[in-house]
C-alpha positions in Angstrom: 88.6 254.9 58.7 85.8 255.7 61.2 82.6 256.6 59.2 81.2 258.2 62.3 84.1 261.0 62.5 82.7 264.1 60.9 86.1 264.9 59.4 86.5 261.4 57.7 82.9 261.8 56.3 83.8 265.1 54.8 87.1 263.7 53.3 85.1 260.8 51.8 82.5 262.9 50.4 85.2 265.2 48.8 86.9 262.2 47.3 83.5 260.8 46.0 82.8 264.2 44.3 86.3 264.5 42.7 86.0 261.0 41.5 82.6 261.8 39.8 84.3 264.9 38.4 87.6 263.7 37.1 87.1 260.1 36.8 88.0 257.0 39.0 91.4 256.7 38.4 91.6 254.4 35.3 95.3 253.6 34.7 96.9 255.4 31.9 97.6 252.4 29.8 93.9 251.3 29.8 92.5 254.8 28.5 91.3 254.5 25.1 93.6 255.6 22.4 94.5 255.3 18.7 98.1 255.2 16.9 98.7 258.1 14.7 100.7 257.7 11.3 104.0 257.9 13.2 103.2 254.9 15.6 102.6 257.0 18.6 99.6 256.0 20.8 97.4 259.1 21.2 95.1 258.8 24.1 92.0 261.0 25.1 93.3 264.2 26.6 96.4 264.3 24.6 97.3 267.4 22.5 97.4 267.2 18.4 98.5 269.2 15.6 97.1 268.4 12.1 96.9 269.5 8.6 94.7 268.5 5.6 96.1 267.9 2.3 93.6 270.6 0.7 94.9 273.3 3.0 97.4 276.0 2.0 101.1 275.2 2.8 101.8 275.9 6.3 98.2 276.0 7.8 97.9 273.7 10.8 95.3 273.3 13.6 95.7 272.1 17.1 93.5 270.8 19.9 93.0 268.4 22.7 91.7 264.9 21.9 88.2 264.7 23.4 87.2 261.1 22.1 88.1 258.4 19.8 85.3 257.6 17.1 85.7 255.0 14.4 89.4 255.3 13.9 89.3 259.1 14.0 90.5 261.5 16.7 87.7 264.0 17.8 89.5 267.1 18.9 88.2 270.4 20.2 89.9 273.9 19.8 88.8 277.3 19.4 87.0 276.6 16.1 85.0 273.7 17.6 85.1 269.9 17.2 87.2 268.4 14.4 87.5 264.7 13.3 91.1 264.1 12.4 92.5 261.0 10.7 95.6 259.5 12.0 97.3 260.4 8.6 96.6 264.0 9.1 98.6 264.2 12.6 101.7 266.4 12.3 105.0 265.2 14.1 106.0 267.1 17.2 
């Protein structure tokens, strides 16, 4: 690329901005994850459905995994953040 070409400079600036916003292309197999009780490797960004033993039958919640923290999934949904243990994850 010719760094003096204004179109290429614009392209490089846009690519840099998107990398800052969306990440720098870490391969999917490197993204931090944790195995659930079914042996599935769940990563940040994946969708989970879970239930807790003390909830009434049929009640579940779902949300996107925002982080992995100390052997728990940190999810976010319409009720806020939840810390979900691997054993609380529901099958698909």
